[in-house]
C-alpha positions in Angstrom: 0.0 0.2 0.0 2.9 2.4 0.3 3.3 3.0 -3.3 -0.1 3.5 -4.2 -2.2 6.6 -4.0 -5.2 6.3 -1.4 -7.0 9.7 -1.6 -9.5 9.9 1.5 -13.3 11.6 0.2 -15.9 13.0 3.0 -18.8 12.5 1.2 -21.9 14.1 3.8 -25.2 14.8 2.7 -28.1 15.5 4.8 -29.0 12.4 6.3 -26.3 10.4 6.5 -22.6 10.8 5.9 -19.7 8.6 4.9 -15.8 8.2 4.9 -14.1 6.6 1.7 -10.8 5.8 0.2 -10.5 5.4 -3.6 -7.5 4.9 -6.0 -7.0 4.2 -9.5 -5.3 1.4 -10.8 -5.0 -0.4 -14.3 -7.5 2.6 -15.5 -10.2 1.7 -13.2 -11.0 3.9 -10.1 -11.7 1.4 -7.1 -13.5 2.9 -3.8 -13.5 0.8 -0.6 -16.1 2.3 2.5 -13.8 3.2 5.7 -17.0 4.1 8.2 -20.6 5.4 7.6 -22.7 7.9 10.4 -26.0 9.4 10.8 -26.2 13.3 10.0 -28.5 14.3 12.8 -30.9 17.7 12.3 -31.0 19.1 16.3 -34.5 20.7 16.5 -34.4 23.2 19.9 -35.4 26.7 20.7 -37.7 26.6 17.3 -34.5 26.3 15.2 -33.2 23.2 13.8 -28.9 22.8 13.6 -26.6 20.6 12.3 -24.0 19.2 15.0 -20.4 20.9 13.6 -18.1 19.0 16.1 -20.2 16.1 15.5 -19.1 16.0 11.8 -15.3 16.7 12.4 -15.4 13.8 14.9 -16.4 11.2 12.5 -14.0 12.8 9.8 -11.4 12.5 12.5 -12.2 8.7 13.1 -12.0 7.9 9.4 -8.8 9.7 9.4 -8.0 7.3 12.4 -8.6 4.4 10.7 -6.9 4.9 7.4 -3.9 5.6 9.7 -4.1 2.3 11.8 -4.6 0.3 8.8 -1.4 1.8 7.3 -3.3 3.4 4.3 -0.9 6.3 3.4 -3.2 8.5 1.5 -2.5 11.4 -0.6 -5.0 13.6 0.0 -8.2 14.6 2.0 -11.4 16.1 -0.3 -14.8 16.8 1.4 -17.9 17.7 -0.7 -21.2 18.3 1.4 -24.8 19.8 0.7 -25.2 23.1 -0.3 -26.0 26.6 0.7 -25.3 26.2 5.0 -23.0 28.2 6.9 -20.9 27.9 9.7 -19.7 31.3 12.0 -16.3 31.5 13.1 -15.3 34.5 15.7 -12.4 36.6 15.5 -10.7 34.2 18.6 -11.2 31.3 15.5 -13.5 29.7 17.4 -17.2 28.3 16.1 -20.0 30.9 18.0 -22.8 28.5 16.8 -23.9 25.1 14.6 -24.6 26.7 12.1 -28.3 26.6 11.3 -29.8 24.2 8.8 -31.7 25.0 5.3 -34.6 23.2 6.5 -35.0 25.9 9.5 -38.0 28.1 10.0 -36.6 31.1 10.0 -35.8 31.1 6.2 -40.0 30.7 5.2 -41.2 34.6 4.8 -37.4 35.8 4.2 -36.9 35.0 0.4 -40.1 37.2 -0.4 -39.6 39.7 2.3 -36.3 40.6 0.6 -37.3 40.4 -2.7 -39.6 43.0 -1.6 -38.5 44.8 0.1 -34.5 44.9 -0.6 -33.6 43.9 -4.7 -36.0 43.0 -6.8 -36.2 39.7 -8.2 -35.2 40.0 -11.2 -32.4 42.2 -10.5 -31.3 38.9 -8.3 -31.1 36.9 -11.6 -29.7 38.7 -14.1 -25.9 39.0 -11.5 -26.1 35.1 -9.8 -28.3 33.3 -12.4 -29.6 31.0 -9.6 -33.1 30.1 -9.2 -35.3 31.2 -6.1 -36.1 28.8 -3.5 -36.0 30.9 -0.1 -33.0 28.5 1.6 -31.0 29.9 -0.6 -27.7 31.6 1.7 -28.6 35.4 1.2 -32.1 34.5 2.7 -30.3 32.7 5.4 -28.3 35.6 6.3 -31.3 38.0 6.0 -33.1 36.4 7.9 -30.3 36.4 10.2 -29.4 39.9 10.1 -33.7 40.8 10.6 -32.6 38.8 13.7 -29.7 40.1 15.1 -28.4 37.1 15.1 -25.9 36.7 17.8 -23.9 34.3 15.8 -23.6 36.2 12.5 -22.8 39.7 14.6 -20.0 38.4 16.2 -18.9 36.5 12.9 -15.0 37.2 12.0 -15.0 35.0 8.7 -18.5 33.1 7.6 -17.5 29.4 6.1 -19.7 27.2 4.1 -19.8 23.8 5.3 -17.0 21.9 3.5 -15.3 24.6 3.8 -15.8 24.9 7.5 -14.9 21.2 8.2 -11.7 22.2 5.6 -11.1 24.6 8.1 -10.6 22.8 11.1 -8.7 20.1 9.3 -6.1 22.5 7.8 -7.0 25.8 10.0 -6.9 27.8 6.1 -10.0 29.4 5.5 -11.4 29.5 1.9 -14.7 30.2 -0.5 -14.6 27.3 -2.9 -16.4 27.9 -6.2 -19.0 25.2 -6.5 -20.5 25.1 -3.3 -20.1 29.2 -2.7 -22.3 29.2 -6.2 -25.2 27.6 -4.4 -25.6 31.0 -2.0 -26.9 33.3 -4.7 -24.6 35.6 -3.8 -21.6 35.0 -6.7 -21.5 36.5 -9.9 -20.9 33.8 -12.4 -19.4 36.1 -15.4 -16.9 37.8 -12.9 -16.8 34.5 -10.7 -17.1 36.3 -7.4 -19.2 36.9 -4.4 -21.1 39.7 -6.2 -20.7 43.2 -3.5 -23.7 44.7 -4.1 -25.8 42.1 -3.0 -23.1 41.9 0.1 -24.1 44.9 0.8 -27.7 44.2 0.2 -27.7 42.2 3.5 -24.9 43.9 5.6 -21.8 42.4 4.6 -18.5 42.7 3.0 -16.4 40.4 1.1 -13.4 40.6 3.6 -16.1 37.7 5.3 -16.0 35.5 3.5 -12.7 33.4 2.7 -10.5 33.7 -0.4 -12.0 32.0 -4.0 -10.5 29.0 -4.6 -11.3 26.8 -7.3 -12.0 22.8 -7.4 -8.2 21.0 -7.6 -6.4 24.2 -4.8 -4.5 22.5 -2.2 -5.8 24.7 0.6 -3.4 23.4 3.4 -2.2 20.2 5.0 -3.4 18.4 8.1 -2.8 21.3 11.5 -0.2 19.6 13.7 -3.6 19.0 15.7 -4.9 16.8 13.7 -2.1 15.0 12.9 -1.7 14.0 16.4 -5.3 13.2 16.6 -5.3 11.3 13.6 -1.7 9.0 13.6 -1.2 10.8 10.4 1.0 13.3 8.7 0.7 16.5 6.9 -1.6 15.4 4.4 -3.0 18.1 1.8 -6.5 19.1 2.3 -8.4 19.4 -1.4 -10.8 21.6 -2.2 -12.8 19.6 -4.5 -16.4 20.2 -5.8 -17.4 21.2 -2.3 -21.2 21.2 -3.4 -21.6 17.3 -3.5 -23.9 17.9 -6.9 -21.0 19.5 -8.2 -18.9 16.8 -8.1 -21.3 13.8 -9.0 -21.6 15.8 -12.4 -17.8 16.0 -12.6 -18.2 12.2 -12.7 -20.8 11.6 -15.6 -19.7 9.5 -17.7 -19.7 11.0 -20.4 -18.1 10.3 -24.1 -18.8 13.7 -25.8 -20.3 17.1 -24.8 -23.4 16.1 -26.9 -25.5 14.5 -23.3 -27.6 15.6 -20.5 -27.4 14.9 -17.0 -29.9 13.7 -14.1 -28.8 13.0 -11.0 -31.4 11.0 -8.8 -32.0 10.7 -5.3 -34.9 12.2 -3.2 -34.2 15.1 -5.8 -33.5 15.0 -9.4 -31.7 17.9 -10.7 -31.2 18.2 -14.5 -29.1 19.8 -16.9 -26.5 20.4 -19.5 -23.0 21.8 -18.6 -22.1 24.5 -20.7 -19.3 27.0 -21.0 -20.5 30.1 -19.5 -23.9 30.5 -17.8 -27.2 31.0 -19.2 -29.2 34.1 -18.0 -32.2 34.5 -20.1 -35.7 36.0 -19.7 -36.5 33.0 -21.0 -33.9 31.4 -17.8 -35.4 33.7 -15.4 -39.2 32.4 -16.4 -38.0 28.2 -16.0 -36.4 29.4 -13.2 -33.0 27.6 -14.6 -30.4 27.7 -11.9 -26.5 28.1 -13.1 -24.1 26.0 -10.7 -20.6 26.3 -11.0 -18.7 23.5 -12.2 -15.0 22.1 -12.3 -12.8 23.3 -15.0 -14.5 26.3 -15.1 -17.9 24.8 -16.6 -21.4 25.8 -15.3 -24.2 23.3 -14.0 -26.9 25.0 -15.9 -30.0 22.6 -14.5 -33.5 22.4 -12.6 -34.4 21.1 -9.4 -36.7 18.5 -9.7 -38.7 16.9 -6.7 -37.6 13.5 -7.1 -38.1 10.1 -5.1 -38.6 12.7 -2.2 -43.1 11.9 -3.4 -42.5 7.9 -3.2 -40.1 8.2 0.5 -43.1 10.5 2.2 -45.4 8.3 0.7 -43.8 5.4 2.3 -43.1 6.2 5.8 -47.2 6.4 5.4 -48.4 3.4 4.5 -48.7 0.7 7.0 -46.0 -1.9 8.1 -46.5 -4.8 5.6 -46.3 -2.4 2.9 -43.1 -0.5 4.6 -41.5 -4.2 4.8 -41.7 -4.8 1.7 -38.4 -4.5 -1.0 -38.5 -1.2 -3.1 -38.5 -4.0 -6.2 -41.3 -5.8 -4.7 -43.7 -2.5 -4.2 -42.5 -0.9 -7.8 -43.0 -3.9 -9.5 -46.9 -4.5 -7.7 -46.9 -0.8 -9.9 -46.3 -2.5 -12.9 -49.8 -4.1 -12.8 -51.7 -0.9 -12.6 -53.1 1.2 -15.6 -50.5 3.3 -16.9 -51.1 7.8 -16.7 -54.4 6.7 -15.0 -53.1 9.6 -12.5 -51.5 13.0 -13.0 -49.4 15.1 -11.1 -46.6 17.6 -11.4 -44.3 16.7 -9.3 -43.1 20.4 -8.6 -46.3 21.4 -7.6 -46.2 23.9 -4.5 -48.3 21.7 -2.7 -45.8 18.7 -2.6 -42.6 20.8 -0.8 -43.9 20.1 2.5 -47.5 18.6 3.4 -48.2 16.4 6.6 -49.2 14.0 4.3 -47.8 13.8 1.3 -51.2 11.1 0.2 -53.6 13.5 0.8 -51.8 15.3 -0.6 -51.4 13.6 -4.2 -55.2 12.7 -3.9 -56.4 16.1 -3.8 -54.5 16.9 -6.8 -56.1 14.7 -8.5 -59.5 15.8 -7.0 -58.7 19.1 -8.2 -58.1 18.3 -11.7 -61.0 16.0 -12.3 -58.9 13.2 -12.3 -59.1 9.3 -10.5 -57.7 9.1 -7.2 -54.7 6.8 -6.2 -56.1 4.4 -3.0 -53.4 1.9 -3.2 -49.7 1.6 -2.5 -49.1 0.5 -5.8 -51.5 3.2 -7.6 -49.9 6.1 -5.3 -46.5 4.4 -7.2 -47.5 4.4 -10.4 -49.1 8.1 -10.4 -45.6 9.0 -8.8 -43.5 7.1 -11.5 -45.2 8.2 -14.5 -45.7 11.7 -13.0 -41.4 12.0 -12.8 -41.1 10.7 -16.5 -43.6 13.3 -17.8 -42.0 16.2 -16.0 -38.4 15.2 -17.0 -39.5 15.1 -20.8 -40.9 19.0 -20.0 -37.7 20.0 -18.4 -35.3 18.1 -20.7 -37.5 19.6 -23.9 -36.5 22.8 -22.0 -32.7 22.1 -22.2 -32.9 21.1 -25.3 -34.0 25.3 -26.1 -30.9 26.5 -24.1 -28.2 24.4 -26.2 -26.9 23.3 -29.7 -26.5 20.1 -28.9 -28.0 17.7 -30.0 -29.2 16.3 -26.4 -29.2 12.4 -27.6 -28.0 10.6 -24.6 -29.3 11.3 -20.6 -26.9 10.2 -18.2 -28.6 9.4 -15.1 -26.5 9.2 -11.7 -27.0 9.0 -7.9 -29.3 6.1 -6.2 -32.1 6.2 -8.8 -29.8 4.8 -11.4 -30.7 2.1 -10.2 -34.6 2.5 -10.5 -35.1 0.5 -13.3 -38.6 0.9 -13.7 -38.1 5.0 -13.8 -34.8 4.6 -16.2 -36.9 3.0 -18.9 -39.7 4.9 -18.6 -37.7 8.4 -19.0 -35.8 6.7 -21.7 -39.5 5.9 -23.3 -40.7 9.7 -22.1 -37.7 12.0 -23.1 -37.0 9.8 -26.1 -33.0 9.6 -25.5 -31.1 6.9 -24.7 -30.7 6.2 -21.1 -27.2 5.2 -19.6 -27.8 4.9 -15.9 -24.4 5.0 -13.3 -22.7 5.4 -11.5 -24.6 5.3 -8.1 -21.7 6.5 -6.1 -20.7 9.3 -8.4 -20.7 11.8 -5.9 -17.4 9.8 -4.1 -16.4 9.3 -7.1 -15.9 12.9 -8.3 -14.8 13.3 -4.9 -11.5 11.4 -5.4 -11.3 11.8 -9.2 -10.8 15.9 -8.7 -8.1 15.0 -5.8 -6.2 12.5 -8.5 -6.6 15.6 -11.0 -4.6 17.9 -8.2 -2.3 15.2 -7.6 -1.6 14.6 -12.0 -2.8 11.4 -12.3 -5.4 12.6 -14.5 -5.4 15.8 -16.9 -8.5 17.2 -17.4 -12.2 16.5 -17.0 -12.4 13.9 -19.9 -9.9 11.7 -19.1 -11.8 11.6 -15.7 -14.7 10.1 -17.2 -13.0 8.0 -19.3 -11.5 6.5 -16.3 -14.8 6.4 -14.5 -16.6 4.9 -17.9 -14.0 2.1 -18.0 -14.7 1.5 -14.2 -18.4 1.3 -14.5 -21.6 -1.1 -15.9 -23.9 1.4 -17.3 -27.2 0.2 -18.2 -28.7 1.3 -21.1 -32.5 1.9 -21.9 -33.7 2.9 -25.6 -37.2 4.7 -26.1 -39.7 2.5 -26.5 -43.8 3.5 -27.0 -42.7 6.5 -28.6 -46.9 7.2 -29.0 -48.4 6.2 -26.2 -45.9 8.3 -24.1 -46.5 11.0 -26.5 -50.2 11.0 -26.0 -49.6 11.0 -22.4 -47.3 13.6 -22.1 -50.2 15.6 -23.8 -52.6 14.5 -21.1 -49.8 15.9 -18.4 -49.0 19.3 -20.5 -53.4 19.7 -19.9 -53.6 18.4 -16.4 -50.5 20.2 -14.9 -52.2 23.7 -16.7 -55.0 23.3 -14.7 -54.0 22.6 -11.5 
């Protein structure tokens, strides 16, 4: 192991996290999970927080494990969810656990800001970011309005992956892809926008220096070296936003592709050289997030398997005991397109009962109301595929490239029924995999920083060589064309 280059990835999601080691050998990437742990949302005093010190502890635990196994790691990279922030005091201490994006403080903040501070179109024209109430700009605005003591006394404000890198190295940076989720970054200048910062009472100096993916942030502090038993291992700024790392792992052969990062949320988009900020992108609420090697991830968030997951929680115990393939297989026996919804309708964002929300939507639009788990599952899968077609069609309008392939990555790449439906609906060849795209992208960016690979296309070639992609070709075109017309009619009246 001493002569091999191993890379250590910290991959944190909103419910769980993992540490993983990876190496590149004979033109293939090999991964091994080291530790897995929960990421618990803490509710206290009417607010929701992340336990940043627990996440630090888990990073240290993973690093101690690789040291115990005498694995000589070349570098470390950290990716997390977007938008959330950590306040650091002038004495170098974390002032409070960071607020979570689900915190109620953000519910009204966006509308209040857009009404009283800067208009919606002006903010979009600067950032090209779709409007979500939990974007960093609105979190910080809400904190200012409540006279938040942590923000008031912050010497520096760091995004979550940057804060964790600082805890390992003592170096404060602002990684580009994670900063792009904030709705504070101007993709033309590649910097945080001064006017937007001033609008929420902040200066650029409150944030770390801007760095691009692949930059060496620093090495492990002496304290971390002592705690882990490792030496001065470099920490690399990978694509700190997990979706940025995931898209870096799309095993595409050329630029003629779209991607669908499929999980609780679905993110469908394309890679572009420059941000697309226009009347049409504004009207359709597309977003421009930072990618690697100067690219932009032009995409739209779609409510993905959240619908299915929430329904599953409400079903009886005997249904929840069924495996996903068993439950989804039963849905294939139900009449197709019997009930169709718009997955992105506001009523499905956070209902007290997802089952009741879907039933009410169907009643309102004069459709048969789902009653059985199989009927709900079929409704969700049909509707997601048709929504994917709508967004895929829109993407075609924003590019001169013929999008003949749709790469589905992430956990949803294992969903064979939805993958086939997506191919049928969009008319594109669907290539499913890899499932572990975020960790792979994290590790490949470390490999690039270590000069093992030269660019994104060599990265993607290695990933394609390491992954068994499952191909789905479009079927039943006339049936799906007719269903899409029905979808457009129903969603227009809802």
